[in-house]
GUGU-410296 format. One line per 2 residues: number of its first residue (from 1); their letters; for each residue x, y, z of C-alpha. Coordinates in Angstrom, 3 decimals. Layout:
NUM> a> X,Y,Z | ...
***
This chain:
1> ms> 58.264,-69.193,-50.836 | 56.695,-69.845,-47.566
3> nq> 52.515,-68.749,-47.158 | 53.243,-67.849,-43.554
5> tp> 52.038,-64.807,-42.920 | 53.114,-62.912,-39.930
7> vi> 50.226,-61.446,-37.206 | 50.866,-58.276,-35.917
9> rq> 50.551,-58.295,-32.433 | 50.430,-55.788,-28.954
11> ve> 53.957,-54.931,-28.934 | 55.258,-54.846,-25.236
13> df> 58.399,-52.686,-24.212 | 57.675,-51.163,-20.855
15> ls> 59.090,-52.672,-17.871 | 56.332,-53.892,-15.867
17> lq> 56.889,-53.989,-11.970 | 57.204,-57.694,-11.271
19> df> 59.873,-58.016,-14.015 | 62.033,-55.230,-12.014
21> wy> 61.170,-56.987,-9.007 | 62.690,-59.794,-10.356
23> ic> 65.985,-58.113,-11.650 | 66.621,-56.201,-8.610
25> rs> 66.348,-59.108,-6.496 | 68.633,-61.258,-9.400
27> qa> 71.639,-58.103,-8.576 | 70.733,-58.031,-4.335
29> kw> 75.047,-58.098,-4.849 | 74.678,-54.492,-6.008
31> fv> 72.226,-53.553,-3.582 | 74.197,-55.142,-0.524
33> vs> 77.391,-53.302,-1.907 | 75.453,-50.023,-2.425
35> vt> 73.900,-50.084,0.879 | 77.093,-50.740,2.715
37> ls> 79.093,-48.031,1.157 | 76.490,-45.453,1.678
39> vl> 76.004,-46.718,5.357 | 80.001,-46.393,5.450
41> aa> 80.018,-42.546,3.911 | 77.036,-41.733,6.518
43> ay> 78.909,-43.317,9.431 | 82.314,-41.375,8.377
45> yl> 80.206,-38.210,7.825 | 78.524,-38.509,11.227
47> ss> 81.881,-39.125,12.687 | 83.228,-36.159,10.663
49> tt> 80.793,-33.550,11.630 | 80.323,-31.602,14.707
51> di> 77.370,-32.280,16.826 | 74.982,-29.698,17.376
53> yt> 72.744,-28.592,19.996 | 69.907,-26.641,20.095
55> rd> 68.112,-24.775,23.134 | 64.911,-22.936,23.066
57> aa> 63.692,-20.259,25.012 | 59.929,-17.882,25.229
59> vm> 59.586,-14.366,26.713 | 56.349,-12.446,26.375
61> vk> 56.256,-8.869,26.019 | 54.761,-6.891,28.555
63> de> 51.282,-4.483,27.975 | 53.177,-1.390,29.197
65> tt> 55.922,-2.097,26.520 | 53.750,-2.937,23.269
67> rg> 50.923,-0.207,24.445 | 53.236,2.856,23.609
69> lv> 53.108,6.253,25.127 | 50.977,6.769,28.296
71> aq> 47.777,7.984,27.585 | 47.887,12.093,28.751
73> na> 45.362,11.768,31.072 | 46.188,13.047,34.385
75> ge> 43.507,11.015,36.403 | 44.357,7.509,34.934
77> df> 45.281,4.703,37.018 | 48.576,4.668,39.060
79> sn> 50.334,1.416,37.889 | 49.812,3.696,34.247
81> ma> 51.237,6.777,36.406 | 54.866,6.259,34.750
83> lv> 55.392,8.880,32.252 | 57.947,7.317,29.792
85> qq> 56.995,4.353,27.797 | 58.864,3.182,25.191
87> pt> 56.889,3.484,21.993 | 57.616,0.302,20.511
89> nv> 55.566,-3.212,19.669 | 56.503,-6.950,19.163
91> pn> 57.749,-6.938,15.901 | 60.100,-4.153,16.982
93> vl> 61.294,-5.731,19.705 | 61.559,-9.165,18.078
95> rq> 63.757,-7.246,15.564 | 66.041,-5.656,18.210
97> yt> 66.822,-9.263,19.335 | 68.501,-9.848,15.748
99> sl> 69.937,-6.174,16.131 | 73.533,-6.184,15.957
101> al> 73.862,-3.026,18.457 | 72.031,-5.494,21.242
103> lt> 74.258,-8.442,19.992 | 77.623,-6.572,20.417
105> dv> 77.104,-5.915,24.004 | 75.842,-9.675,24.069
107> aa> 79.319,-10.742,22.787 | 81.099,-8.148,24.948
109> rl> 79.360,-9.221,27.963 | 80.221,-13.422,27.017
111> np> 84.087,-12.212,26.073 | 85.005,-9.113,27.746
113> ka> 88.744,-9.748,26.035 | 87.176,-9.295,22.415
115> ag> 86.747,-5.268,20.906 | 86.355,-3.820,17.711
117> rd> 85.863,-5.760,15.234 | 86.326,-9.208,16.633
119> ll> 83.637,-7.767,18.389 | 81.356,-7.248,15.551
121> me> 82.168,-10.820,14.229 | 81.360,-12.812,17.517
123> ak> 78.024,-10.351,17.287 | 77.241,-11.931,13.366
125> di> 78.486,-15.179,14.074 | 75.709,-15.001,17.440
127> rs> 72.536,-13.730,14.945 | 73.561,-16.430,12.252
129> rl> 72.719,-18.917,15.089 | 70.072,-17.242,16.705
131> tv> 66.478,-17.979,15.161 | 63.826,-15.304,16.658
133> tm> 60.096,-15.995,15.442 | 56.229,-15.554,17.469
135> dd> 53.800,-17.744,17.810 | 51.370,-15.550,15.829
137> ek> 50.874,-11.931,14.676 | 48.371,-10.923,17.107
139> st> 51.054,-12.638,20.137 | 52.943,-11.096,22.107
141> vi> 55.097,-14.490,23.324 | 58.597,-14.635,20.810
143> nl> 60.622,-17.899,20.739 | 64.328,-17.607,20.535
145> ky> 66.462,-20.484,19.312 | 70.382,-20.874,19.349
147> nd> 72.438,-23.527,17.893 | 76.081,-24.397,19.168
149> is> 78.413,-27.190,19.656 | 77.900,-26.578,23.507
151> pe> 74.454,-26.647,24.885 | 75.785,-24.748,27.864
153> ra> 77.230,-21.934,25.648 | 73.759,-21.985,23.852
155> er> 71.753,-21.598,27.250 | 74.438,-18.917,28.279
157> vl> 73.792,-16.750,25.003 | 70.104,-16.992,25.340
159> st> 70.343,-15.946,28.918 | 72.286,-13.334,28.086
161> ii> 70.275,-11.717,25.325 | 67.307,-11.315,27.117
163> dv> 68.976,-10.132,29.817 | 70.901,-7.312,27.808
165> fn> 67.661,-6.577,25.904 | 65.813,-5.762,29.457
167> vr> 69.133,-3.639,30.578 | 69.457,-2.047,27.497
169> wl> 65.489,-1.053,27.382 | 65.326,0.035,31.024
171> ee> 68.243,2.414,30.126 | 66.390,4.034,26.948
173> ks> 63.262,4.631,29.526 | 65.704,6.162,32.396
175> qm> 67.254,8.340,29.553 | 63.995,9.703,28.931
177> ak> 63.098,10.236,32.087 | 65.692,12.336,33.276
179> st> 64.902,14.793,30.408 | 61.711,15.084,31.348
181> aa> 62.476,15.517,34.659 | 64.955,18.340,33.458
183> fi> 62.285,20.042,31.874 | 59.709,19.683,34.915
185> nd> 62.447,20.943,37.485 | 63.454,24.028,35.117
187> rl> 59.447,24.694,34.650 | 58.604,24.328,38.560
189> gl> 61.457,26.940,39.103 | 60.296,29.546,36.850
191> ie> 56.709,29.168,38.336 | 57.817,29.496,42.051
193> se> 59.434,32.377,41.323 | 56.293,34.098,39.719
195> ln> 54.143,32.493,42.605 | 56.497,34.333,45.368
197> qv> 56.368,37.711,43.088 | 52.396,37.269,43.201
199> dd> 51.838,36.337,46.828 | 54.213,39.408,47.498
201> si> 52.272,41.657,45.581 | 49.167,40.288,47.127
203> st> 50.446,40.869,50.610 | 52.055,44.317,49.558
205> fk> 48.540,46.108,48.576 | 46.555,44.757,51.199
207> tr> 48.669,46.049,53.499 | 48.790,49.024,51.928
209> hr> 45.049,49.475,50.872 | 43.685,47.920,54.222
211> it> 41.506,45.557,52.059 | 40.243,42.461,53.689
213> dl> 37.395,41.683,51.521 | 35.589,42.029,47.917
215> qq> 32.589,43.530,46.893 | 30.073,40.966,46.111
217> vs> 28.618,43.176,43.579 | 31.251,42.374,41.275
219> dl> 31.937,38.499,41.774 | 30.339,37.646,38.791
221> yl> 32.440,39.803,36.941 | 35.340,39.033,38.290
223> qq> 34.715,35.160,38.239 | 34.380,35.262,34.032
225> qt> 37.461,37.575,34.329 | 39.256,34.978,36.196
227> es> 38.070,31.905,34.138 | 39.346,34.154,30.727
229> ea> 42.559,34.980,32.265 | 42.947,31.554,34.112
231> ei> 42.674,30.543,30.398 | 44.928,33.152,28.896
233> lk> 47.750,32.191,31.699 | 46.888,28.312,30.265
235> lt> 47.484,28.801,27.133 | 50.239,31.215,27.451
237> nq> 51.785,28.301,29.472 | 51.119,26.156,26.429
239> my> 52.464,28.631,23.830 | 55.819,29.018,26.166
241> ma> 56.238,25.144,26.606 | 55.971,24.610,22.586
243> qy> 58.576,27.400,21.941 | 60.752,25.737,24.544
245> il> 60.454,22.711,22.034 | 60.983,24.910,19.043
247> ni> 63.979,26.321,20.497 | 65.672,22.491,21.148
249> lk> 64.735,21.858,17.265 | 65.995,24.478,16.199
251> de> 69.423,24.924,18.200 | 72.116,22.459,15.889
253> kl> 73.911,21.975,18.971 | 71.206,20.162,20.827
255> th> 70.361,18.398,17.427 | 70.630,14.534,19.240
257> ql> 68.224,15.669,22.428 | 65.788,13.929,23.388
259> lp> 62.376,16.036,23.484 | 60.565,16.266,26.888
261> th> 57.170,13.657,26.435 | 53.659,14.992,28.264
263> tg> 54.519,18.915,28.342 | 51.147,19.907,28.503
265> la> 50.384,20.417,24.585 | 46.788,20.275,23.620
267> ng> 48.163,19.460,19.703 | 47.971,15.691,19.480
269> da> 49.411,15.546,16.280 | 52.380,17.349,17.795
271> va> 52.694,15.176,20.724 | 52.513,11.936,18.604
273> mi> 55.574,13.420,16.303 | 57.609,14.135,19.566
275> gq> 56.986,10.445,20.267 | 58.104,9.199,16.743
277> yn> 61.223,11.854,16.974 | 62.412,10.408,20.504
279> ql> 62.036,6.632,19.379 | 63.439,7.096,15.957
281> ll> 66.557,9.153,17.553 | 66.891,6.680,20.188
283> kl> 67.323,4.076,16.943 | 69.667,6.200,15.474
285> kn> 71.593,6.224,18.838 | 71.716,2.244,18.748
287> nl> 72.124,1.474,15.162 | 75.457,3.908,15.974
289> vg> 76.959,1.208,18.274 | 79.411,-0.261,16.268
291> ts> 79.686,1.575,13.111 | 80.402,5.230,11.715
293> aq> 77.918,8.319,10.852 | 78.967,7.829,6.804
295> np> 77.029,4.312,7.384 | 74.453,4.302,4.363
297> ii> 71.666,3.096,7.358 | 72.942,6.117,9.355
299> ir> 72.669,8.536,6.578 | 69.423,7.425,6.221
301> qe> 68.079,7.482,8.930 | 69.574,10.924,9.699
303> ae> 67.592,12.197,6.866 | 64.698,10.547,8.385
305> la> 65.172,12.391,11.542 | 65.263,15.758,9.689
307> dv> 62.384,15.031,7.851 | 60.455,14.616,11.136
309> rk> 62.117,17.646,12.850 | 60.939,19.741,9.945
311> ni> 57.324,18.393,10.492 | 57.311,18.711,14.233
313> ia> 58.918,22.597,13.827 | 56.109,23.327,11.051
315> ti> 53.620,21.673,13.660 | 54.714,23.594,16.471
317> gn> 54.981,26.938,14.520 | 51.231,26.604,13.661
319> hi> 50.329,25.438,16.804 | 51.898,28.698,18.486
321> kt> 49.924,31.284,15.793 | 46.929,29.286,16.793
323> lq> 47.801,29.749,20.805 | 48.471,33.402,19.841
325> ie> 45.050,33.982,18.483 | 43.433,32.000,21.008
327> iq> 44.973,34.326,23.632 | 43.905,37.674,21.480
329> sl> 40.489,36.399,21.503 | 40.532,35.783,25.641
331> qn> 42.765,39.349,26.057 | 39.539,40.800,24.475
333> yn> 36.827,39.392,26.522 | 39.012,39.961,29.581
335> ee> 39.250,43.600,28.680 | 35.444,43.389,28.724
337> ak> 34.930,41.973,31.780 | 37.536,44.355,33.216
339> ek> 35.660,47.204,31.761 | 32.952,46.013,34.115
341> vs> 34.426,45.220,37.156 | 35.987,49.099,37.139
343> sg> 32.732,50.278,38.192 | 33.959,48.910,41.529
345> pd> 36.462,50.325,43.366 | 39.760,50.418,41.544
347> qa> 41.639,48.538,44.678 | 39.036,45.621,44.799
349> kr> 39.578,45.460,40.986 | 43.238,45.535,41.299
351> li> 43.434,43.177,44.259 | 41.321,40.368,42.291
353> sv> 43.454,40.482,39.640 | 46.447,39.489,41.444
355> er> 44.417,37.284,43.472 | 43.741,35.399,40.709
357> dq> 47.117,35.462,39.220 | 47.885,33.438,42.235
359> kv> 45.565,31.060,41.842 | 46.577,29.870,38.510
361> ke> 50.066,29.829,39.297 | 49.346,27.751,41.823
363> sl> 47.040,25.376,39.847 | 49.808,24.917,37.723
365> yl> 52.800,24.516,40.143 | 50.888,21.385,41.976
367> yl> 50.046,19.855,38.416 | 53.400,20.411,37.558
369> lq> 54.666,18.808,41.007 | 52.568,16.072,40.565
371> kk> 53.864,15.273,37.326 | 57.213,14.998,39.040
373> ee> 55.929,12.503,41.460 | 54.844,10.708,39.009
375> ne> 58.054,10.545,37.022 | 60.114,9.618,40.030
377> is> 58.129,6.923,40.547 | 58.694,5.713,36.984
379> mt> 62.248,6.011,37.761 | 61.898,4.429,40.647
381> ya> 59.687,1.414,39.849 | 62.002,-0.606,37.255
383> sm> 59.914,-3.005,35.782 | 60.897,-5.059,33.215
385> pt> 60.103,-5.185,29.554 | 59.604,-8.790,29.254
387> qv> 58.821,-11.614,31.141 | 60.810,-14.970,30.522
389> id> 58.159,-18.156,30.111 | 60.305,-20.697,29.146
391> mp> 64.257,-20.828,30.586 | 66.426,-21.926,28.201
393> hg> 66.121,-25.349,27.676 | 66.542,-28.463,25.039
395> sm> 67.405,-31.717,24.797 | 71.139,-33.350,25.574
397> lp> 70.891,-35.179,22.346 | 72.595,-33.240,19.249
399> tf> 70.239,-32.036,16.656 | 72.404,-31.717,13.809
401> pn> 73.647,-34.093,12.412 | 70.079,-36.350,12.992
403> kr> 72.059,-39.541,13.173 | 69.129,-41.865,12.619
405> st> 67.750,-40.155,9.784 | 71.144,-39.747,8.042
407> im> 71.898,-43.626,8.458 | 67.965,-43.952,7.365
409> aa> 68.976,-41.599,4.518 | 71.930,-43.177,3.471
411> il> 70.232,-46.754,3.835 | 67.498,-45.299,1.023
413> fg> 70.194,-44.187,-1.093 | 72.035,-47.245,-0.603
415> li> 68.512,-49.021,-2.341 | 67.572,-46.137,-4.630
417> lp> 70.429,-45.559,-6.532 | 71.283,-49.452,-7.456
419> al> 67.060,-49.896,-8.503 | 67.458,-45.946,-10.505
421> vi> 70.718,-47.288,-12.818 | 68.977,-51.287,-13.463
423> fi> 65.755,-49.210,-14.504 | 67.142,-46.910,-16.718
425> kv> 69.540,-49.708,-17.638 | 66.726,-51.822,-18.457
427> nl> 64.804,-49.074,-20.114 | 67.593,-47.777,-22.307
429> dt> 68.194,-51.389,-23.775 | 66.682,-52.263,-26.841
431> tv> 67.895,-55.599,-27.306 | 65.771,-58.909,-27.036
433> rn> 65.669,-59.424,-23.553 | 63.550,-62.506,-22.952
435> kl> 60.673,-64.922,-25.005 | 57.962,-62.443,-25.076
437> di> 59.819,-59.739,-27.317 | 59.733,-62.094,-29.877
439> es> 56.951,-63.991,-29.425 | 54.871,-59.954,-29.437
441> rt> 56.077,-59.459,-33.071 | 56.613,-62.594,-34.362
443> ni> 55.044,-65.934,-35.311 | 58.217,-67.749,-36.243
445> pi> 58.437,-70.083,-33.607 | 60.952,-70.568,-30.646
447> vg> 61.920,-74.268,-30.227 | 64.635,-73.792,-27.861
449> ei> 65.788,-71.210,-24.769 | 69.573,-71.785,-23.788
451> pf> 70.126,-69.610,-20.287 | 72.715,-67.122,-19.906
453> yk> 76.127,-69.260,-19.661 | 79.750,-67.694,-18.605
455> kt> 82.100,-69.547,-19.819 | 84.957,-69.671,-16.641
457> sg> 88.838,-70.007,-16.503 | 89.770,-72.410,-13.786
459> ft> 92.327,-70.074,-12.694 | 90.202,-67.741,-10.355
461> wa> 91.054,-64.737,-8.333 | 91.445,-66.789,-5.167
463> kk> 94.495,-68.762,-7.443 | 95.760,-65.453,-8.640
465> lm> 96.558,-64.745,-5.202 | 97.751,-67.723,-4.038
467> kr> 100.244,-67.402,-6.811 | 101.258,-63.915,-5.829
469> fg> 102.074,-64.896,-2.719 | 103.424,-68.236,-3.800
471> kr> 101.170,-70.434,-2.347 | 99.516,-71.826,-5.659
473> kr> 98.864,-75.381,-5.414 | 99.090,-77.660,-8.638
475> rh> 95.312,-79.291,-9.465 | 94.924,-81.255,-12.303
477> qr> 91.567,-79.349,-13.894 | 90.381,-79.463,-17.141
479> pp> 90.628,-77.262,-19.540 | 87.472,-74.454,-20.353
481> tp> 85.338,-75.713,-23.094 | 82.345,-74.283,-24.036
483> lv> 81.200,-78.247,-24.517 | 78.480,-77.973,-21.245
485> ve> 76.327,-81.101,-22.202 | 76.821,-84.212,-20.095
487> hh> 75.396,-87.560,-19.678 | 74.178,-87.593,-16.521
489> sq> 74.125,-84.047,-15.916 | 70.504,-82.055,-14.835
491> dv> 72.177,-78.911,-14.560 | 69.709,-75.830,-16.314
493> ln> 72.167,-75.876,-19.472 | 71.679,-79.434,-19.986
495> ea> 67.811,-79.354,-19.440 | 67.552,-76.582,-21.809
497> fr> 69.350,-78.433,-24.714 | 67.481,-81.569,-23.843
499> ll> 64.021,-79.078,-24.830 | 65.839,-78.430,-27.686
501> rs> 66.122,-81.348,-28.974 | 63.012,-83.070,-28.091
503> nl> 61.274,-80.070,-30.117 | 63.878,-80.919,-32.825
505> ef> 62.854,-84.626,-32.855 | 59.297,-83.393,-33.130
507> ms> 59.862,-80.995,-35.956 | 62.292,-84.158,-37.692
509> dt> 58.820,-86.197,-37.772 | 58.563,-85.558,-41.734
511> pk> 59.005,-87.598,-44.691 | 62.136,-89.489,-44.405
513> hk> 66.097,-87.689,-44.792 | 64.571,-84.277,-44.102
515> nv> 67.336,-83.461,-41.426 | 69.094,-81.540,-42.823
517> yl> 69.458,-78.451,-40.674 | 71.148,-75.081,-41.073
519> vt> 72.957,-73.425,-37.651 | 73.338,-69.667,-38.585
521> sm> 72.841,-66.288,-36.682 | 72.622,-62.106,-37.495
523> ya> 75.243,-60.946,-35.417 | 79.363,-62.703,-34.218
525> gs> 79.116,-63.430,-30.707 | 75.274,-64.587,-30.867
527> gk> 76.451,-68.317,-29.745 | 75.263,-70.355,-33.010
529> tf> 78.756,-72.447,-32.193 | 77.982,-72.933,-28.978
531> vs> 74.249,-74.063,-29.224 | 75.080,-76.401,-32.700
533> mn> 77.680,-78.286,-30.799 | 75.734,-78.651,-27.698
535> la> 72.745,-79.632,-29.567 | 74.843,-81.924,-31.799
537> la> 76.166,-83.843,-28.236 | 72.677,-83.479,-26.625
539> la> 71.081,-85.630,-30.069 | 74.279,-88.188,-29.522
541> ik> 73.788,-88.809,-25.664 | 70.265,-90.075,-26.907
543> gr> 71.580,-92.193,-29.264 | 70.781,-90.553,-32.830
545> qv> 73.681,-90.255,-35.481 | 74.612,-87.257,-35.585
547> lf> 76.707,-85.394,-37.988 | 78.509,-81.931,-37.379
549> id> 79.760,-80.196,-39.950 | 81.674,-77.051,-39.021
551> gd> 80.642,-74.988,-42.210 | 82.422,-71.968,-40.861
553> lr> 85.663,-71.829,-43.159 | 86.754,-68.792,-41.905
555> ra> 86.972,-69.288,-38.128 | 86.596,-73.063,-37.819
557> ta> 85.399,-72.416,-33.851 | 83.651,-75.903,-33.604
559> tr> 87.088,-77.669,-35.481 | 88.874,-76.196,-32.609
561> tf> 87.158,-77.349,-29.976 | 86.486,-81.227,-31.082
563> gn> 90.104,-81.387,-32.342 | 90.941,-80.016,-35.749
565> rd> 92.724,-82.671,-38.173 | 94.730,-82.487,-41.132
567> lg> 91.996,-83.117,-44.051 | 88.273,-81.791,-43.529
569> la> 85.565,-80.063,-45.194 | 87.516,-77.750,-47.151
571> dy> 89.512,-80.581,-48.143 | 86.903,-82.228,-49.834
573> lg> 85.254,-79.435,-51.312 | 88.685,-78.454,-52.745
575> ek> 88.957,-81.889,-54.210 | 92.157,-82.854,-52.346
577> vd> 90.400,-85.378,-50.657 | 87.849,-88.012,-52.815
579> di> 85.746,-90.145,-50.294 | 84.136,-88.083,-47.718
581> sq> 84.782,-90.851,-45.248 | 88.592,-89.852,-45.156
583> vv> 87.551,-86.325,-43.210 | 84.538,-87.674,-41.296
585> yp> 85.394,-89.194,-37.852 | 83.871,-89.999,-34.735
587> ye> 83.542,-88.135,-31.693 | 85.672,-90.083,-29.077
589> qy> 82.995,-89.920,-25.902 | 79.744,-90.661,-27.987
591> ps> 80.986,-92.576,-30.905 | 77.093,-91.181,-32.810
593> lh> 78.242,-88.175,-33.035 | 80.555,-87.756,-36.315
595> il> 82.500,-84.567,-36.921 | 83.314,-82.752,-40.152
597> pv> 85.939,-80.517,-39.212 | 86.965,-77.462,-41.633
599> gt> 91.167,-79.246,-42.244 | 93.309,-76.831,-44.209
601> tp> 91.984,-73.246,-43.793 | 90.678,-72.300,-47.454
603> pn> 91.710,-68.880,-48.976 | 88.063,-69.012,-50.781
605> pt> 85.939,-70.454,-48.527 | 82.772,-68.759,-50.232
607> el> 83.627,-70.463,-53.516 | 84.166,-73.750,-52.070
609> ls> 80.668,-73.559,-50.263 | 79.420,-72.870,-53.984
611> sp> 80.904,-76.137,-55.294 | 78.463,-78.996,-56.329
613> rm> 80.644,-80.968,-53.758 | 78.928,-79.622,-50.979
615> qq> 75.214,-80.714,-52.222 | 76.500,-84.091,-53.306
617> ll> 77.884,-84.409,-49.623 | 74.827,-83.693,-48.153
619> ed> 72.881,-85.727,-50.696 | 74.707,-88.877,-49.586
621> qr> 74.862,-88.407,-46.247 | 71.257,-87.622,-45.569
623> an> 70.559,-91.483,-45.088 | 73.294,-92.226,-42.897
625> yd> 72.349,-89.719,-40.115 | 69.318,-88.988,-38.186
627> fi> 70.722,-85.496,-38.054 | 73.118,-83.222,-39.880
629> li> 73.799,-79.938,-38.227 | 75.621,-77.288,-40.288
631> dc> 77.476,-74.586,-38.217 | 77.952,-71.429,-40.404
633> pm> 78.554,-68.000,-39.799 | 76.462,-65.074,-39.402
635> te> 73.992,-63.900,-42.415 | 74.049,-59.981,-42.177
637> tl> 77.971,-59.651,-43.176 | 78.477,-63.339,-44.926
639> ad> 77.521,-65.006,-47.729 | 78.051,-68.604,-46.539
641> as> 74.510,-69.312,-44.942 | 73.147,-68.232,-47.798
643> ii> 74.835,-70.127,-50.206 | 73.874,-73.388,-48.145
645> eh> 70.074,-72.655,-47.488 | 68.846,-74.104,-50.549
647> mv> 70.841,-77.359,-49.792 | 69.175,-77.717,-46.476
649> dr> 65.500,-78.580,-45.211 | 65.567,-76.727,-41.583
651> tl> 66.927,-73.246,-40.149 | 68.014,-72.813,-36.750
653> yv> 68.156,-69.242,-36.335 | 70.170,-68.213,-32.846
655> vr> 69.197,-65.049,-31.530 | 70.776,-63.935,-28.633
657> ag> 69.613,-62.143,-25.538 | 71.133,-58.845,-25.264
659> lf> 72.419,-58.424,-28.605 | 69.802,-59.173,-30.748
661> qr> 67.887,-55.582,-31.669 | 64.182,-55.795,-31.144
663> rq> 63.215,-53.784,-33.876 | 65.520,-56.642,-36.283
665> vt> 62.680,-59.061,-35.136 | 60.463,-58.266,-38.231
667> ql> 63.301,-58.541,-40.477 | 63.009,-62.422,-39.609
669> dv> 59.387,-61.975,-40.889 | 60.953,-60.914,-44.180
671> yv> 63.001,-63.634,-44.172 | 60.089,-66.181,-43.997
673> qt> 58.193,-64.196,-46.290 | 60.553,-64.141,-48.983
675> gk> 61.612,-67.884,-48.240 | 65.140,-67.142,-48.028
677> yk> 65.412,-69.244,-45.277 | 63.320,-72.900,-45.175
679> nl> 61.372,-73.396,-42.310 | 62.983,-71.139,-40.141
681> sl> 63.047,-71.629,-36.488 | 64.019,-69.490,-33.789
683> vl> 66.508,-70.735,-30.495 | 66.760,-68.186,-27.998
685> na> 70.464,-68.014,-26.248 | 71.771,-66.190,-23.447
687> ip> 69.146,-65.566,-21.515 | 69.266,-63.274,-18.525
689> pv> 68.616,-64.621,-15.079 | 65.149,-63.276,-14.664
691> dr> 62.525,-64.189,-16.767 | 59.038,-62.902,-16.446
693> yt> 57.863,-66.471,-17.489 | 59.304,-68.346,-14.647
695> hg> 56.121,-68.183,-12.504 | 58.426,-68.122,-9.456
697> yk> 61.161,-70.872,-10.605 | 64.107,-69.615,-10.196
699> yy> 66.119,-72.313,-12.186 | 68.339,-70.032,-13.288
701> ay> 69.815,-69.520,-9.422 | 72.515,-71.387,-10.486
703> gy> 74.495,-68.942,-11.397 | 75.420,-70.072,-15.157
705> gy> 76.392,-67.671,-17.631 | 77.688,-67.632,-21.235
707> ny> 79.424,-65.059,-22.947 | 81.157,-67.613,-25.421
709> ss> 81.239,-66.404,-28.709 | 80.976,-68.728,-32.390
***
């Protein structure tokens, strides 16, 4: 048994970046194919995809639109004199830009022939292409973006959206102003009638009683009485206005009528709720466009509107009760003032009372006239709610698909895909890939590395094509052979076998006649016959006396390659031939190489190899040859190598890269420890074209390969 003890080394199974780069470079053709196909696919996609153009616009919402209802102070600036302002803000304006109600009007303006469901579908299509955003939460600038296959149509759609929004806003503003004007006109008519009656009463009273002036003594009391009664009239007017609004709310026929704003109510909650009610009512009317009253959204808004209406009714009812209490209190105060005034002439008292009514009604009449004028100005001064900052504009180049990005993505995909496939394939590969995979797991020496060799046929695809079209030329070509070693060849395979030959010669520098080599492997297809035959040729080229014995009595691959004879090893071991010289013949190209073929294929190869004649054969021929190479079957399934191994001096174990599992390298250590195979050495066969040990020397770039199975 051998005393050689395996040394445990750090196993390197990961794929380094440098190795990955070399592997990818060796597979450059797949990268070219992948990139080409990806670019062609991208080109087809670009040619079959319709170009989409983008147009942008920006509008600024004006202050009067975002501020909401105008303040009730009658003395504010003329610029704020407009009675009705739409109670909205920028987020609401932004939402209205994408509402189906507005976009339906846009679609109708763009396509006057469309109607009904077609119009609604066009509005939905416009909304799907439209993007509306704000610069930030505090900004009043709204950005609009629209995508379309036609840049002109995109610009036209954006312009129409902006214009339709402004027109709709102005129409709603005008509608509210008309409702307010109707209320003011109605109230002015009533006040004017009452004022005429008061004027007639004063004129009649003075004429009848010939009164020209009042007693100064009652001026103070009269002033107090006048102030109290003026306040009573003011409160009475408010109560009238509140009752008027209450009647509208309670009338089922006026359910969808806007409530008048700025009616003079002193209740801020009621005014705010009236504004909210008008806003909800306008929103409901907008949403009713293009849909029915049974729509869940409409039903929900109707319910919300009903809740607000109830709240307004309750609030105004409470306000009326409050006014009644205040009026009663003022009337009591007024009665006290009257009692004080009654100490004067009765005629003066009556005259003062009538004049007081006249002044109050005149004041109220003038106030309503002022509000009427303000409302007329508001209706006449049609200020747009938004100001266009950026007209619809955009590049004449399509934004989708982005040709440059698509081509770059295709190239990147074409590079990544084969790299990913190679990375996965290499990392899933558990076989021996190179010399390091063996050296990191065992101390068994590696005496040779044979690069990958692919046995090619003389009948190439070009010849197949020529034959198909009847233009094949006859050529005298040497039939394919696994014998690759030639005398003057300096290719990578010949150099590899010369290096193996040198290592064997160095190892054979031992006591004389220790020159019998067993060549075997663990699996079929490892290339042991290929290695042994070409090693024999390499030794013979140098002038060494070599005996090649085809010990594979089952397959006889080497025998078929070198040329079979009628008689051979099987006939000698079967005692059909007495003299070994009768079955050994020299190879015609290199006479120093002698071949011992299989001869007649035997039915019992194991028994023949176990015969004493095999041992005697080797002992007799040791002195006649420098090297004796025995090609034996694989060790895992057949017992032939185990039978012959005690008759030989050294064992060359062929390990094929890509076939031999890395975890099975330790099995070779078991062979060494148990002494199953004498002086075991390894030959690494079929090394792939990239090896991390080449250090930049790309001698595998010649394109040789090997798939010859022994």
